[in-house]
N, C-alpha and C positions, 0 to 999 in steps of 0.2 A: 232383463227378467223385469216384469211388473214392480212398480215402487207402489204398486194401490195400499188399501187398510191393510194392514196384515202382515205386510212384508216386514220380514225379521230385519234387517238391517237399516233401512231406510224411516220405519216408523219406528223401532223399540231400541236399536244399540246408538242412530244417530244423533238422537235425542236426548239419549242419558246422558253422552259425551257434551251434548252441549250445555247439557241444564247442569251439568257439575262444573265446566269454564264457568258460567255463571254465578256461582258461588266460591269459585276463588282457585280451581285447579286448572292447570294448566294443561293443554292434548296434545301429545307429543305422536307425532303420524306413525305409520308403521315401520316405517324402513328407519326413522331415525331414533326408533327406540331400540331395535336390532341393534343399530350399531353401538348403541350405550352399554348394549349387554354383549357386546362382542360377540354377536352370532344366535343361532337358536339355544344353544348349550347352554347362552349366561342366564342367570337368575335376578338378577341386578342391576341398576342404572352404575354401573361401576362408579364411571368420573364424579357422578353427581354425587354419592355416597362418600369418596375416597373427600372432594372441597365441604360436604358439610362435618363428617367428623373434624377434620382440623380445623374449622370457621367455630365450631361451638365446645371445642374441647383446647382454647389456646394451652401452649405450652406443655400439654398430656399428650396430643398427639400433631405427629410431625412429617411430614412428608418422609420423613427416615421410618416408622413405626406403622404411618399410615396401613401398608399393604401386610402387618403379618396382623392388627385387627381383624380387619376385612378375612384373611385365610379362615381366622378363628369362627368369625360370623359363617362364608362359608362351610366349615367343618361341622359343623351340627349334624346329626344324624335327621334323614326324610323317614321321619316318623314324628308321632305327637309329641315324646320327650324332646325332639328336637325342636317341634313351633312349641313350645313351651318354653325352650331355653332363649327363640327366636326374640319372643315377648320380655323374656329380662332384657336383651339388650336394648329395644326399643323402650322399655321403661326405665334405661339408665342404673339397671343392677346390678351388669358384669362389670369388670373392673379392669386395669394394664398398670403397671409398674410406673412411677412415676421416678425417670431418674436426679431428677433435682432437687426435690422433697423427702427419696429414698420410702417411698412408702408406697401402697394400692390406692388407685383411687378410681369412683367411677366414671366410666365414658358415656358419655352424654349422647343419644342416637337422634334422641328426638325432645322438641323444646318445645312441653305442656304449657309452659307458664305465658310462653309468646308465641302464638301460633305461625304470626310474621316468619319471624326469625327461620321457620320450616320451607323447602319446599314442595309444593301439593303437584303430582303429576298423576295425570290419566292417558291409557293408552289401547289399544286396539289391535287384535286380531293376536293375541302374543303366542305364539306359536315357539312351542317347548319340546327338544327331539333329547332322550338321555344317550339312543345308539340302540336301543329295542323297541322302544316305542315313541310316537310321536302325538301329541296333543295342540291342540291349539283353544284357547280359552278367547272368547268374545273382547272381556275389557276386564282389565288392569288398573290396579288404580295402588300409586304410590308414595313413598312420605320420605323425603330424605334419600331418595334411590332405592328405597324397601319395599318390596310388593305388602300392602298390606290389607287387600281386596280382590275379590276374584270374583267375576259378573259374567251368568249364561245369559244371553236376552233371546227370547223365541218368538216367535208369529202369536198375534191374540186368534190367530184362526185357527190354528191348534189346539184341540179340547185339552189334549195332554201334555202340553207344551212346560209347564210344572213338574209334570214327572221325569218328562223329558230330559229336561234340564236339570233337575237333579240326578238322574244318572246319569250325568256328564262329568258331575262332578264327583261322583262315585268313581268312576273309569280314571279317572283323574290322579287320585289320588290311588287306586292301584297300579295304574299304566306310569303315571309321571309322579311318582312323590315328591322329588325332588321343586316341580311347579307348585306344591301344596306345602313347602318346608316353611314359608315366612310371611304367608297370607293370612288371616289369623280370623276374617267372616269369610262369606261369598253371598254374594245375592242370587236369584233366578227370579229373573218375570217377563211378562207376556204385554204387558202395557195394562193389562188389566187390574192384575195384582202383581204385590212385591214381595216378595218374600227374602227373609234374610236368616243364617245362620252362623256357627261356629266351627269352623273347619277343623277338621278329623273328629265329627261327630255327627254321624250323616244316618242317624235313625231320621225316617219322613214324621215323627213324635219332634222333633228340636229342628225343623224348618219351621219358622215363624212369620206370621202374615201382616208386614209393616201395619199400623192404625194409622190413618191421618184423619183431621181432623175434616177434612172435605173429601170424602170415597170417590172412588176414581180417578182424582186428578194425579196423573201421573207426576207432573212436574210436579207439584206439590210434595209427595213422598221422592221422589230421587235427592230435591234439594233440601229435605228435613236430613233426610237417613244421611247423606253425606257433607251437611253442614261441618266447617271444619274446626269448629270449636266441638262440637256433637261429639266429631267423628273420634275427635283427640281425647276426649272425657272416656269415651265407650274404648282406646287402645286403653288407654292408663286405669280405667278401675272398672269395666262392665267385663272382659275379659277375663272368666275363671277358670283356671283348672284343680281338678278336688282328684281324692281316690276314690275308688266303688268295688267295693270286694278287692282288695292289693291289687286294683287296675288304675293305672291315672284315665282322666274323664275330664270332659272339656266342655265348655258352654259359654252363653252370652246371656246374660240379662235380657229379660222382657222388657214390654214397654212400661207394662203397668209394673214390674220391679223397678225400674228406675226411678219413676214416676213416683211409686213410696219411697225408694232412700233419700231423695229429694227433699221429699215432704220432712220426712224422720229430722234431715240433719237442720231445715230449717225450725219445724218445732223444737228439737233441741239446743235454738244458738236464740230462740224466743224468750227474752227474761221475762214476758209477764204470761207465755204458758209452760206449766207442768205435766201434760200428760198428751195421752194420743193412742188413737185404736187405730190399726192397719188393720180390715177386715178381708183377707183375697182366699177364695174357696180354696175347698179340700184338694191338694195336687198341681197347686199354681205355683210352687217355689217360694211359700215365707220364708221359711230358714234359710236360704242362699240370699234372701234380702236382707233378713234380718243379720247375718252376718258382716254382709258388707256393712252396711250401716254403721254396725259395732266399730270396723277398720277404717275407715273412714272419718269419723270423729277422732278416734284417737290419733290419726295421722296432721288432724289439721287441729295444730298447735295455736293459729294464729288465732282460731277465731272459738275454740272451746279450754284452750290452755291446756295444763299438764293433768288430765282428766281422768274418772276411772268410768269406765264402762264394765257396766255386771249383766253378762250373757246368762239369762234363765232359761238353761234349755231342759225339757224334758226327759225324765232317765230313757224311754223309749227311744228319743230320739239319739242320745249319747253312745246306747250299746247298737243302735242299729245305722241309720245313711249317715249320722254325722261323725260317726267314729273314724274312717280316714278324712271328713274334711276339718276336724278339730286339730288333727296331728299337722296338715298341709298350712292350716292357718297359723298354728301357734312358729312354724317356721317362718313363714310370710312376715307378719307382724315383727318378729324377733330380728330379724334383715329391715327394720326400719325403726330400731331402738324404741320396741312398746315390748315394756314387760308383761308377761303372759304370767298368771298364776292360775290353776282349778283347785278351788275352794272340796276338800277332798271330804271336808268333815266339817261340823258345825265350830269347832273349838278353829280350825282353820279359818273357816270365814269369819269368825268374828275378830283375829287375830289381824286379817288382812285391811277391813274397814277402820279398827280402834287405830292402827298403824299410820294411817293416812294412804295407805297404797296407793299408787298411781299406774293405771295400763289395764290391763283386761284381766277378769276374774271370770271365769267359768263354771257356776255354779247351779244347785238345783232348787227349788223354794221350800225343798224340807229345812232345806239347812239353815233356813230363818226362823225353825221354830223355837221359841223361847229368849232369840236376841236382845239384849239390853235397849230401850228406845233411846234415841236421838246418837246412835255410836258414831255415823258419821254427818255433821250438817250441814259438808259443802255443799255449794250447787252445781258444781259442775260434776256431777256423780251422775252418769244415763243409766236408766239401768231399762234393758230390754226383755220382752216375757214372751215364751213361747208358748201356744196353747194359753193364753192369757186367758180364755173361759175357765179354766177348772185350776187353776194355780194361782190363783188371787182370791180366791174366794174363802169364807172362814177367818178364822185364825192366823194362819200363816198371811193373809194378804194385809193385816192388821198391824202384824210384827214386824213384815218389810218396810209398809209405808210408817210406823213409828221409829223404825230404825234409820232412818232415812228419808228426813219429813223437807227436807229441801231439792231433792231428788227429782229428775225427770223422770214419769215411769210413759213407757211405750209398749202398747202391748200389740201381738199378733196372735191374729184367731182365722180359722177355717170355717170355722160352722156362723150361720147366723145369728143376730141376737134376740134370742126370741121376744114374745111379743107380750111376756110378763116382765122384762125386765129394765123397762123403760124407767130410770129415776135409781135403779140398783144394778146389782151385779157389778156386769162385766162391764156396762152401758155407764154404769152411774161411778166406777174408778176410771175410766180409760176413755170415756167419750162425749164427756160432761163439757169437755169446753168450745165444742165444735157443736153448729147448731144441728147439721145429721146425724151426730151421734158417734161420727168418725173421722179419721184425720186423710185415707185412702180405702176406695173400696175395688175389688175385682169381684161382682157375683160369679154364681157359676152359669147362668146362660153367659156369659160373655168369656167366658173358657170352652167353653164348649165350641162357641164360635168358632173361637180362637183356634180351636184342634188341642188345647192346654191337658181337656181331660174329655172323656169320653161320654154320654149320656148314660144315663141308670134305668134299669129297666128289672121289674120283678114279677113274680109269678107266684101265686099260692098250692104249695103243698093240697096233698090230695084231706077229705076232712078226715078223714079216719086216723090220721096220724097228728092231725092237727090240735093247740091245746086249744081246749073247748073257752069257749070264749069270755063266757061269765068267768070261769075262773082266772082265766088274764085278765079280766079289767078289776076282780076283787083284788087278787093277790099281789097285782102289777101296777096298773096303766092308774087306776085309779087312787093308788096313794100319792097322797102330796110331799114327800120326803122324796119320791122319783120323780117327779116334776122340774124340767131343768137340770138333770143331773150331767156331770159331766165326767167323773171322774171313772175309769173303770173299777177300782177300787171300791165307790163308795158304790155301785152299781151291785158291786160281790154283795158285799154286806147287806142291801135292802133282799138280794134276791135270796140270802141265807137264813132269812126268816120266811121267805115263802117256802113252807118247806111241801106243802100239798104240789105244789105246782112242778120243784124240782123232782118228786117223787113221782108224778104222770111223767115229767121230760125223761127221768130215769128208767122206767120199767123196762124189764128187761122185753116184751114183745114189743114194745114200739123200739126200743132202739133197736133190735132188728129190723124190724119195718122200714125204719128209716134206712139205715143203712143198707138192706137191698135198694131200696127207692136210690139212693146217692149213687149205689156202683153200676145201676143200670141207665140212670140220666148222666154219669158221668161218661160211661161209655158209648151211651150213642149220641148224645148232644155236646158235649164239653170237647173230648180226645177227639174226634172227629177232626174238628178243628186247627188243634195243634194248640189248643190251652190249657191252664191249669185251674184249682181250685181249693177254696176254704171250706170246711166243716166247721163251724163255730159251737160249740156246745157249752151249754151253761154252765159248767165248773170241770174241774181238773179230774174228778171221778168220773164223769161223762165222757170225757175227753179217753180217756183209757178205755171205757167200754164200748164206744166208738171202731176204735183201735182193735180190740179183740172181734167184732163183728165185722169190719171192711174187711179185713183179713181170711174171713171166711167166703167174700162172695165175691175178694178182688185180689190179686196178688200182694204180698205182705208188703214187697217193697214200692207198692202205689203210692202210700199213706205213712205218715209220721207224724205220730203226736208232739206238740211243740207247748210248752206249758212250764211256768214257775215252782220249783224247788220248793220243800219246809222241812224243816228240821225234824225231824224223826217218824218221817213218811214210811220207812223200812218197817218201823212195828206199827203206826197207826193207819197207815194208808197202802197198804201193801200190794193191790193193784192201781195204783198211781206210779208208786214207786218203780213197778214193774218196767212199766211203761215209759220214763222218766228218760232222756237223752243227756251225755252226757255235754258240757259246753263246746266243745273241740266241735262235736257230732253236729251239735246244733247249729255252731255256726259255717260248717261244711256244706249241709242240709243249704240254711239258707245262703250260700254262695251259688248252688248248683239250680235251688227253683227255678231263678228270674231265667234260664236258660233252655230252651227249647228241646226236647228229645233227651232230656235227663230226668232222673229219680229223682226225689216223689215226685208225683205228680196231685198229692191233695196234703194240706197241714191240716193239721187236727188241731185247732186253737182254742183255749177259752180268755186267757185274758193276753198274752207275750201276743206281738206283730198284729195289733191290731191296730195299732200304731206304732208310726217310724217305720215300718216297713213297704219299703219301695218294689214290687215286680209287675210290672208292665202286662206280662203274660197271665195274669191273671185276673182270671174274666168269670169266675164263677162262684159267687159264695152261698153255701146253704148255711142257712140262719136257724140254728136251732136252742137259740139264747136270748131271754126275753132284754129290748132293749130301748131306749127314747134317748130323744133327743140329742145332745151334742155327740153320748157315745155312740147313737146308732148311725149318725151322718159320719163322722168319723170310721168308724167300724166298714158302712159301705163304699167309703171312699176309697178303699184298697182296691178295689174293682174299680175305680173309672180314670187308670192311669190308661193313655193312648198305645198300641202295639201295633207293628208292621212287619207282617211275616217277612211279604217283598213285596215289590209293586204295586202290584195287585190285588193283593189280601190285607187289609187292616181290621183291625178288633175295631165292628161297630158301636157295641156299647159292652159294658157290665152288667151282668144276671146276676139277682139274687132271687132263690129261688127261701120261700119263706116256710118254715112250718112250725112258728109261733103264732102268728095271724097277725104281726104287727101292721103288715101293709093291707089287711081285711078295712081299716079304719087309721089311715094313718095320720088323718088329722089329729087321730088322740095320741098320738105316740110324738110328733113334732109339734111343741108347741110355739110356732112361728107363724109367721104372716102366710095366706095361704097361695101366697103367687111364688114366696118363696119353695111352698112345701110341690106345689103341680112342677118344680122347675127341677126338681132336686130327683124325683124318680118316676117312672109312666109303668102303669100297666101291660103286663104283654098280650095280651086280650087286644088293645088298639093296634099293635103292629100288625096283628091277624087280620083285624076288619081292614088294616092299609092294603095288606096284602093282596085281599080277595078283591079290592077297589080295582088296584091297578092290572090284576089280570083280567077281571071285567072291561076295562076302558081301556089306557091307552095302549094296553100290549098286546089287545085283539086282534090289531092289525098284520103284528108281526108273527104271532102266534100261527095265522093260517097263512102264511105266508112260510113256515117253519114246516108245516104238517105236511106240505107238499116234497119234502124234498126226498124223492126215491130214486135219482138217479143221476148220474153224472150231467144230464141238460139241465134238469132242472135248479142244480147246485151253481150250477152257471148260471143261469137265470135269475137266483137269488141275487149272486153278486152284483149283476150288472143293474139289480134295483137299488145297489149302493155304492156305486160310481161317484155321485153327490157325496163330499165329504160333509157338511153339514147337516143330511142324511141320516149317514152312517153314524157320526159322533153324538145325535140324539137318540139314537136308540141305543149306543152303547151305555148312557147317561141313562137311561129307562131300566135297561137290562141289571146294570147293576147294583142299582136302588132295589129291586125286584130278589135278584139276587140274597142280595143280605139281609131280606128279610125271611127271606128259606130257609139261611142259613142258620138263622137266630133263631127261627121257629121250630123247624127239624129234629129230630121225628118230631109226627103230633098227625093224628087221626083226622084232623081237619083239614092237612094239605092232599092227602088221597085223591080228591077229586079232582086236584088241582095236577099232577104228577105229567100225564100225559100230553097238558098245553106245557108247563112250565119245561120238559122235558126237549118239547118241539123248540121253544125260545131259546131253549140250552146251546140247541144243535147248532141253530141260524146264530146264535152268538158266535160259537166258536166257530165256527164253516167264513163267514165275514172278517173275523179277526184273523184269521190264516190267510187269508188273500188280502188282506192289505198289510200285513206287517213285514217287519224284514227276512225271521224268519221263523218257519210253521213253526208253533209249540204245540199243536195239537189240543192238549187239556192243561196247560200250562197256567192258563189265568184266569181259568174256571174254578170258583173257592170249593173246600173238599169235599162237602156232602152232595153240591151239584155234580161236581166230576164222576164222582159213582154211576149218579141217572145218566149222565151223557151216556157212557162207556156201554152202559147197559141197553139205552135207547138207541143208539148206533150201532152197535152189534149185533140186534135184534133184527134193523134191516138191510143191516151187511154195508151202511151208508159209509164212505170216505167221506172224511169233514176234510179234505183239502181238492182243491181246482185241479184238475189232468196236468200234469206239464209234462212238454213235451222236448223230447231229447235235441239242446243242441247238434245239429249237422247239417252238410247239402240242402234236406229236405224240410230245414224246419218253416225259413216263414210260408213254401208252399204249403205244408199242411196245416200250417194255423191259417190260412188265407181258404184253403178248401172245409173247414171245419165250419164254416158257418159263422152267426153270430155277430154282433156287434161289433164296431170298431173300438169302443171302450173296455168289453171283454178280453178283447184282443191284448190291448196295453197290460193288463192287469196278467193274461198270459204269458206271456213275451217274457215281462220281467222276472216271473217265477222261473221262470223255465232258467233266465239269466242267476237268478240265485242260486236255485239249485244248483245250478254246474261250478259255481264258484266256489260254494261250500263242498260238495265232492272232488274238486281238481284243483284247489286252489294252493294246499299242502305240496303239490308237486310241478304247478305250474302258478308262481307267485304274480306274475302280470296277468291275469284274469282278480286280482285284488282291487286294480281301480277301475276296473272294468266296470264291476261288481258298485262299485261305489258310486259311479257316474250314473248305471243303471238307474240308484235308488234314487238320487238326485232327479233325475226328468222323471219318475212316477211321485215325487212330494210336489214335482212343481206343475205337474197333469193336474195331482190330487186338490193345490190351492187356486188350480184355475188360470196359472201363468202360461202355460201351454196349451194351443188345441189339444185334442185327439187324433187329427193328422199329423199334427207336428210330435206327437209324442212316438206315435208310432213312427214315424221316419226317423227320430234319433233312434232308436229301439234298435230298427233295422240294421240301421249303422254300427251299432256296437256288434248284431250278431255278425256281420261282415266281418269285422275287426278281430273276432273270437279265431271265425274261422281262417281267415287270412293268418294270423300268430300261429294257430297249429299247422297250416300250409307251411310257412315258412321253417317251424321249428323242427319238423321231421325232414326239409331240405339240407338245413344246413347243418344239423347231426350236434348243435350245442345242447349240453345238460341241461338242465332246468334254470339253475342257479346264473349262469351265462346270458340265456338267452331271455329269461326277467330284464338282466342290467342291457341288452341290445334293444330289447321293445322301448323299454321306458326313452332310449338312449332318442330312436326313431321315432316315435310317438313327440319326442319336444323337438323334433325337426335339426336334431345336431346332425350336423356331416359325416359320412360314412362311419356310420354307428357299429357299423360290421367289423375294421379294423381298432376302432376305438375300444370298443368294449373287452378286444384282448387286455388293452393298458391296463382299462380300470380293473379286470379282472384278477392283475396280477398285484394292484395295489392292494384290493381287499385281503388276497391270500397271504401278504407280507405281514398284516396285522390281523392274527387269526383270533387274540383275545379282547377283542375292540368290544364284546357286548357286555362283558365284566370288568373291563378294564378301561377307567376313565383317560388316562394317560394315552394308551392307544388307539382311545378314540380321537384324541387330538390329533394326533401325527393325522392316523387315518384323514381326517379331514383334510388338514392340509396340505396331504397328497395331494386328494381332489380337486381341493381348489384349484393348486397348481396347474393340475391336468385339465382342469374345466376353463379354466380364465382364458386360455386363447381361442375356445371351440363357441363361448356364449356370453361372453364379457361379465362384465364386474355385476350389473343387474341380475343376474340370472343363474350366477355361481352360485350361491349360495342353496337357493330354492332345489336346483336341479340336485346338489348334495346329498340334500335332506331326503329325497325324493329316491337316490339309488341305494340310502342305507334303509329304508325302507321294505323296499324290494329287496334286497340283499337278504336282509335280519329273515324274512319268512322262507 
């Protein structure tokens, strides 16, 4: 196999191991690693782990009890819960009984303080089998014998290499979860890109691109990521488990988060400075950053003493996404001897601060109302304030600063500093000690580049239902008190005075028209994509009115109003009261909403859920409430979370449909610098222009090719035009860009003139994808709206979108040769024929699976130009002869499918007298009928197979052949 540019093993995998060695990891060859694991069923370097446990725990762990400790480690569940338990072992939070001291003592598995006391190993081709499935990771990293990171490498030539690697990681979790029980992080790389993520968190949006000071420098990326001290810090501090909607979830802090945490810790240790602003865009994980910083300050008593940290969290966050987080945080901190208190009232907050409480206080800013001056004057008090742009304004900020005059104040905000605020507000309070006005910045542009958030697009609702411009400006946009507004409650108070504006928004005829528009738009534009929506109304009464109106045009279960309740609603506001939901019903709905194919599909909101609610499936916001500045940015950021339905279909953007006219002159609603404004949201009309340009320009040659697809010959001709992989991938990229634009814009009368051409383009894409992928999916990876168009067009022409497949029999090669066409097309056709045979017959003839795998390997090598067309044809012909010979022998010998598959595997591996030996091997399998479910039986079965195979093939081949027989037999 060629080792030129793009070769996965030589160009990507081998250098990765070499660079890891250069920063202190020791390479263990595959054969030696297999020995340390005690076979392919082993999950750790047992001898290494034994030695390190005894050495790191003198007197506590001895040769007498080390096996028991390892048994406890190996006994954890092969789930995310087990992975979390392994992390507690790695962090030294598990204990064992000390016979000498008559008490439980924590077990040290990794020395985080002295890296040189640990053993850092890296090995490759880590093949693991659990008796049912076998998988092989490209690279595995281990510390003290415990796997900590798994890496998949792909050739730089593969346009979808990163996606393929992620799919493999997912398969490992599903097929061989044991292999992922210990590793805490995974990496996927194709040399050009280096992505990382937390194991057991497999959404594409949680795969992060490793940023480096030298873009494109593979060596630098590998060495920085696997720097031993940095990696230990990540294991100890940056891997986080939390509960969301009652389910355990996991993440690893991204680079902008770890950078901010480190800056916060340095600022809190700086005696000369007492403030700092962390300006990270909405949706970038500020809350995780803040909570991690709080934990680390409290744990580091050497630097910060026995300190007090006040975690100032927004009420909506506490009730929403942080509810499970806080519970787990309390448990973790208490295990580190840190006291936790929630300031449930103003009185309780004052008691804690006046009594000089040391530990963590979770509070909300309004608890500081009226608090006495100088209630605590200690210097090692640290206040971390979420949504700082709105929580410290006015009197409450003054009370806070007056009560804690020597405290360090760190503000966290996700919205930009407005251009009128330099010298006042958030900037004045938190940014005054930094020249640029902030301690750390992670802007929205960088966030979109990283995939942390998606771009935002907007479109204006029709004029007849939009707020008159003059009225909007006079009653809202031109009001001085509305400028810089940062809290939804303050916004509501201003709108309460805009009586004519609210009357217009809630007029009966308009509500009916807006509801009809929303229903039609949702059904045509949003629901077909599989996404959900918010309808933001001006107040609680408007929410109730919209619920009534929507129920006339949509099933009632489609929508649900979520808003605050108030005393005497049943008497004063009967309509509002009628549609209020109970706390339990709201909790249930909030839990269901982020999940696909569940009801409700539309939340009607006005105050609740506009902050603190994270639902990536939320794609569209119907905005019918005047907003501006921070409140506006926070609200529309609800739709900027990435979401992936499957590998091929990801949320392209968030969409705001504006019924108010806020976006008509966006600069009036956002008092921020123009570059910030332009990076926040883009007019949907610009996407339409881009679609037209691409269809008229680079897509033209492909449209013409697609328009000629009228029979099998023209399909074969089109496939032959794309046998060059680079040309094929270029077409895939272009098509996906155009398809994304079509999905966002459709339905639209502006697209009518392009439907014929786009249909041709989509059919061509579908045909080429079917021809060159492992399994024909027909419509599987075209987007939802596009899929309908492709079906209609294909049916109208009677067009088959797959290449004709030749049945494999004695005449196959003759038929292919007589069919004419190029040799390249024959390679594709023959591989597709083998694929179909394997799919149809594999369940009855397991011996076909390895043949199918070899056919795919030949096609991949052909695609990568590592074999010539003639060599590929010859190798494929050999496989077809093998299939035919296997069929002939199976018929003659009379073996059942399972026995014959074992026989064929022995024969192909060159084992002497396979016919007589297969009976013995089949007998061994029959003695252990439950080995697929019973680990003990699997061990016994393997031992018997090794004993049988050792004299036949020798020690070096014994294990691999036994594993092959297990894979064949289990099918």
